[in-house]
N, C-alpha and C positions, 0 to 999 in steps of 0.2 A: 025641611028643605036642605039644599046643599050649598056649600060655599062656592064662591066664584073661582073661575080658573086662575085668576090673579092671586087669590088667597092660597090656592093649592100650591102654586109655584113658590110663593114666599115661604110656605111651610116646609117645602122640600129643600129650599136653599138654606134655611135655618138649621135643618137637620144636618146638612153637610158641614156647615160651619161649626156646629157643636162638637164635631169630632176633634177639633183642635183647641177647644176651650176647656176650662176647668169644669170638672163634673158638676160642681155645685152651681155653675152659672149656665148650664145648658138650657136652651129654650126648647122645650119639648111641646109639640102641638099634637096632642092625642085626639083620636076620634072619640068624642064623648057620647056615651050611650044616651039615647033619647034626644039628642040635640038636633037630629035631622041633618047632620053634616056628613057628606060623603066624600071619600077621597077621589072619586072619579070626577072629571070635569063635566061641566054642564054644556049640553049641545043646544039647548033652546035659549035664544037671547032674552026671552021674557022672564027667565028664571035667574038672572044675574044678581038680583038683590036678595040676600039671605033673609030668612024668616025664622021666627021661633025664639024662645028664651035661651036656647043653647048658645046663640050667637053672643049675647051679652055676657054669658059666663066665660066664653072663650076670650073675649076682648079684655075682661077684667083680669083673667089669668095671665094673658100676655103682658098687660101693664105691670102686674106684680112681678113677673119674671124679669122684665126690663129694669124695674127699679132695684130689684135685688142685685142684678149683675152690675148695674151702674154704681151702686153703693160699694160693692166689693172692689170694683176696678178703681174707683176714684180714691179709695183709701191708700193705695200704694204711693201715688205721687204726693198726697198730703203728708203721709208719714215721712217720705224722703225729704220733703221740704222742711218739715219740723226738725228732723235729725241734722240736716245741713245748717239750719239756722242756729241750733244749739251749739254745734261745733264751732261755727264762725264766731258766735258770741263769746264762747269760752276762750278761743285764741285771741280775740280782740281784747278781752279784759286782762288776759295774761300779759300781752304786749304792753298794755297801758300800765300795768303794775310794774313790769320790768323797767319800763322807761322812767316811771316816777321814782323807782328805787335807785336807778343810775343817777338821775338828777339830784336826788337827795344826797347820795354819797359824794358826788362831785361838789355839791354846794356846802358840804360839811367841812369847814375850815379846820376842825380839830384833827382831821385825817391828813392834812397837808401842812404839817407844822415844821418839818425838818428841812433845812437848806444848808449844805447839799443833802441829797437823798441818803437815807440810811443804807449802808452796804447790805443789810439783810434783805432789802428789796430785790437784790439780784438773785438771791436764793429763791425768793417767792416767784420771780419771773421765770426762773428755769423749772421750778417744780410744780407750780400750780397749773392744773390741767385747764382751768377755765380761762387762763391767759391766752391760750391758743385760739379761743373762740373770738369772733368778731364783736364789735360794738353794735348794740341794737339801735340802728338808725335807718329810717326810711328816707331815701334820697329822692329828690326831684331830678329826673333825667331830662335835661333841657335840649340836648342835641345828640344824635347818634344812638346806637344800640351796641352793647357788648357782644362780641362774636363768641361762639362756643369753642373755637380753637384757641388754645393757650399760646401766647406769643413769647418771644425771647425776652423783651424788655418793655416795661411800662415807664413812661415819663410823666411825672406828676407836677402840675402847676397849680398853685393857689393864688387867687387874685382878688383884690378889693378895689373899691373906687378911690382914686387918688385926687388930691386937691389940684395937682398940676401934672399934666402928662398922663399917658397911658401907653404902655409898651407891650401889652399882652399879645396883640395881633402880630406885631413884628417878631416876638419870641416864637410864636407858633410857626410863622413863616420860615424863620431861620432853621427850626428843627426839620421841617420837610424839605427845604431847599438844599440843605447840606447833607441829605441822605440820598443814596442811590435807589433805583427802583427795587433792587433786591433787598436792601436794608429796610425800605418802607414796609415790606411784607412781614418784618419781624418786630415791629414796634407798634405800640398804641399810646396815644397821648391823651391824658385825662386832665381836664381843666375844672377846678372847683371854684365857681364864682361864690365867694364867701362873704359878699356884702349883703346887708339886709335891705338895701335900696332895690326893690324889685323892678322898678322902672329902668334903673341903670342896667340891671342884669338882662332884662328883656331886650333893650337896645343893643347891648353887646352881643347877645346870642344871635340876633339878626345879622349883625356885621360878620360874626364868625361863620355863620351858616352861608352867607353870601360869598365870602372869600374862600372858604375851604369845603364847599359842598361835596366835591368828589372824594375828599378824604373822609368826610362823615359817612357818605354812602358806602365807602370801602371798609368802614369799621375801624379806621385808624385814629379817629378823633371823637372823644366823648366830652360833653359838657354837663356837669352835675351841680347840684346845690343841696346842702343839708339845711333843712328848715330851722328857723330861729328857735322854735320850741324845744329843740334838742340840746341847745347850748346851756351849760351851767350858768350860774349867776356871775355876772361881770361887774357887779357893784360891791363896794366895801372890800376890795381885795387887799391882800397883804403887800406892804411896801418894803420888801426885803432889802433893797439897795437905795432906799430913800428917793426912788424915782417919783416924778409927778404922777398923779392918779390917772391922767389920760394916757400916759405912756404904759403904766402897769396894765391898764385895761386893754390897750392895743396889743401888747406882747402876749398877754394871757389869752386873748381871743385868737391870736395867730397860732398859738399852740393847739387850741381846739380845732381850728381850721385844718391844720396839717394832720391832726389825728383822724378827723373824719375822712380826709382824702386818702390817707394810708389804708384806712379800714375798707374803703370802697375798692381799692386796687389789689387787695390781697390775692385774689385768684385769677388775675388776668394774665400773668406772665411768670417766668422763672426768676427774673431780676427786676428791681425797681430803682429808678433814678429820680432823685428830687432836684428840681430846678426852681429858681424864682422866676417871676413873670417879667423880668427885664434883663434878659441875657441873650447873647448870640452864641452860636455853636461853631466849632471847627468843622472842617470838611471831613465827611465820612467818620464822624465821631464814634458810630456804632462799631465799625471795624476795629478802631483802636481799643474800645472797651472789650471787645471779644478777645483781642490779643492779650490784654492784661488778665482777664478772667482765666484764659487758658494757661497762662504762665503761673497762676496761683493754684492750679489744681493740686489737691492733696494737702494744701495748707489751710489753716483755720483763719477765717476773717469774719467780722461783723459788718464793717463799713469801710469801703474804699473811697478815696477822695480824689476827684479830678479837677478841683479848683480849691484855692486856699481862702476863698471868700464866703462868709455866711453859710446859708443853706443851699449852696449851688454845687451841683456835680457830686452829690453824695449817693453812692451805690450800695444797695442792700440785697440780700436774698429775700424773695417775696415771702418765704416762710417765717421771717422775723417781723413782718409788718404788723400782725395782731399784737405782738408784745410791745412794739414801739408805739402803736396807737394807744394802748392802755397806759403805757408809761407817761406819754404826753398828757393824757387826761388826768392821770393821778396827780401830776405835779404842774398842772397848767398855770398856776398863779405863782409858782416859786421863782422862776428865772426865765430868761430868754431861751428860745428854742435851740439855738446853736450850742448853748451851755448845757442844756439837758442832754443833747446828743453825746457829748463827751462822757457824761455819767452813764448813759445807756451803754455805750461801747465798752466802758470799763467794767460795768456790772456783768456783761456777757463775756468777760475774760479776754478782750482785745486791749492790751495795755497801751500800745503805742499807736500813733497816727500812721496810717498807710496812705500816703499821698504820692501821686504820680506826676511826672513832668514829661512833656509840656502839659499845661492845663488845657482841657478841651472846651471850657466854657468861660465866657467873658461877661462881666457886668457892664451893661450899656446904659442903664437908667441914670438920669441926671437928678431927678427929684425922687425922694423917698416916699414910700406909701404911708409913712407916719408924718402927718401934718405938712406934707409937701416940702420937707427940709431938703437942702442940697446934699447929694451923696455922690461924690466923685471917685469912689473907690474903683481901682482897676487891678486886675491880676497880671503882674508883669511876667508871669510864666506862661501866659496864653500864647498859642500859635494858631493862626488861621488854618494852616495846612498841617494836619497831624499825621499824615501818611508815613512819616519817617519813624514812627514808633516801632521798635524792634519786636520780633516775634518771640525770641528766647524760648524755644521749645522745652518742655519738662526735662530736667536732668538732675544728676547728683554731682556735687563738687567737692574736691578735697585737695589739700596741699601739704607739703612737708615744711613749709615756711612757718616759723614761730609766729603764732597769732597774738595780737595785742588785745587784751580784754575780750570784749564780745564782738569785735569786728571780724566775724568769721567769713569763710570763703563764699558762702551762699549770698552774702550781701553785695558782692561784686556783680552778681548776675541779676540783681533786682533793679527795676526802674523806679523804685520808691525814692523819694527825695531824701537826701542826707544819709543814705545807706551805701557803704562801700567796705571793701576788705582793707585791713591795715595790719601789716606784719613787720617784724623786726628785720634788721639787715639780712638779705638773702646771700647765699653762697653759690658758687659755681655748681651747676647741676640740679639746683633746687627747681621744683616744678609746681605748676598750678593746673589741675586737670578737670575738665568737664566731660562727664560721660552721659550721653543722651539716653533716655529711656528706650528709644528705638532709633534705628538708623534714619538720618534726616538729610534731605537735599538742602545744602546751605548755599545761598547766593551771595551773601555779603557778611563780612565780619569787621567789627570796629571795636577796638580796645583802647581805653584811655587810662593812664596812670597819673598819680599826683592829684593835687587839688589847688584851688586858689589860695587857700590858707597855708598849705605846705607844698610849695612848688618844687622843693628838693626831693620829695619822697616819690620819685619816678623810677621806672625801670630803665636803667641806663644801657644795659646790654642784655638783650633777650631775643628769642626766636618764637614764632608761631607755627605750630605743627598740627596736622590732622591725621587721624587713623581710621581704618575701616573695620578691622576684625578684633573683637573683644575676647580676651583670654584671662584666666585667673592666674594670679602670681602671689608670692609671699607678701608683696606690698599691697595686695588687693587687686581688683579688676583693672586691667589696663589693655590697651590695644597692642597687638603683637608688633606692629611696625607703624612708623609715622612718615609723612611727607611734609617737608618744610615749605610753608607758604611765603615767608618773608621775615625780615628783621625789624625790630622796633627802632623807630627814629624819633628822637626828641620825646621819648616816653609814651609814644602811641604808635598804632599800626591800623591800617584799614585796607582790606582786600575785597575787590569786587569780582563778580562772575566766578565764584569759587567752584560751583558745580560744573562749569564748562572747563575749568583748568585741570581738575583732578579726575573727573569722569566716574566718580562713585559717591554713594551716600555715606555721610560722615557718622561715625559712632563715637569717636573721641576727639576732643580738642585740647591741645596742651600748650601752655606757655612755659618755656624753659629758660632759666637764667644762664647765660653763656659766660658771664664774668661776675664775680662777687662785688659788693659795694658796701660802703660804710653807712649810707643813709637807709632809713626805713623805706618800706614800699607800700604805697597805696594803689590798689586797683580800683579806680573810681567806677568805671562801667565796662561791662562786657556785653556788647550788643550784637545779636545775630538776626539775620533775616533769612527766611526760608524761601525756596523755589517750589513751584507746583510740581508734583510728581509726574514722571513721564507716563503718558497713556500708552497702553499696549495696542 
């Protein structure tokens, strides 16, 4: 007998599909000899049911073909699953081993024996390639998501539960309120909730999310936590300064808190600013930071300070954060964090403190995070409005006045605290010259001589001049001609709207001594403010 029209159509469809399948998995439906199966359709309705032993052979053959193809096809996902599982298991065990090894090293007190740190550590920090790698920590992301675009500045805050008061929300609010819309586009704030009380963390995250939802959505605010399992042992720590055990535990954990925060922030921005969780900010502090960073172009620095208190207002290159994180972990039980920072700065060859006035951040907390003790420290150099910080565009400085010790000319151009130029008694015609790297529109100039301790070391007779065209001479590069802007009065001079008075961009600025004096000369500050270039 013959097969049904339906079977014939299925056979034809399978043959078409077989053209795109693997040769070994083709389902071929041949016309079997002696089976009574014909490829032509049946016209008689009563012959729809196939008859004969050939039918059974065909059914068996089809079933075998289907099983063979199913077996081959199902092997691919099974193999893929097995390979993925093995790779995941291998990575998981590697991470667990690395974490266990890190915790073992951190807990091994024999490695943390020297206080202060051995200077050889500095060589290790500079030379060891593995120091540039981050610490192996898996964080809990409690609010927000990191954006793929790298920002200019990351502001890091680490916070724990206090026995009295909580200032974290007010600190976050101050950061955002004191920044313009344009400045907000260049910053990201990262809050590390470092307390092991998960209920406290959950409640605080809810409050932060409610108060700053739009900043979280915009990617400007992240809240993270490093799980307790990643912390080294906080029991049986060394008491290097005879501190009580609970204080040693507090400051040692704080070092690890900061290390984990630094490690997370490594790739978020070009620069990193550390704040405490109980500060308020000056208005447009980011603009002031940018001015200082621009003025330090070409000079080496590890840490710039914008407050003289604790771990407030400390600025780093983000590329140094992995080193600093490793350093804090290495010596976490040796000494308080702000002391470790001094050693870290020195090991990376920044000998002196570089601190700027006015301070941009003020401590506002009344109760300390350690046992709720009173903490009334205030920074008397803080100014709420920091817009008056000068621009001081990049320039070279030189003078023919005899310099005393290392109080060289460049220190008069710096806004760093306690830096100034100090020279021996000047003669008529002596000069102090600033040559800008490129012509600059100057709007305001302010020069102050003398100091509170040495009020007689002022410039008694002098003139301020500006020049436009730079030429080479035997005495070095100088401007070919100068215009006098004014005379010093009482050891100082200040000129406003300079760009409108002279009508050209300034290449040279010169202070000329118009009459000799017996007293020495201190140039305490040379402050310049620039004007926006004229648009064509």
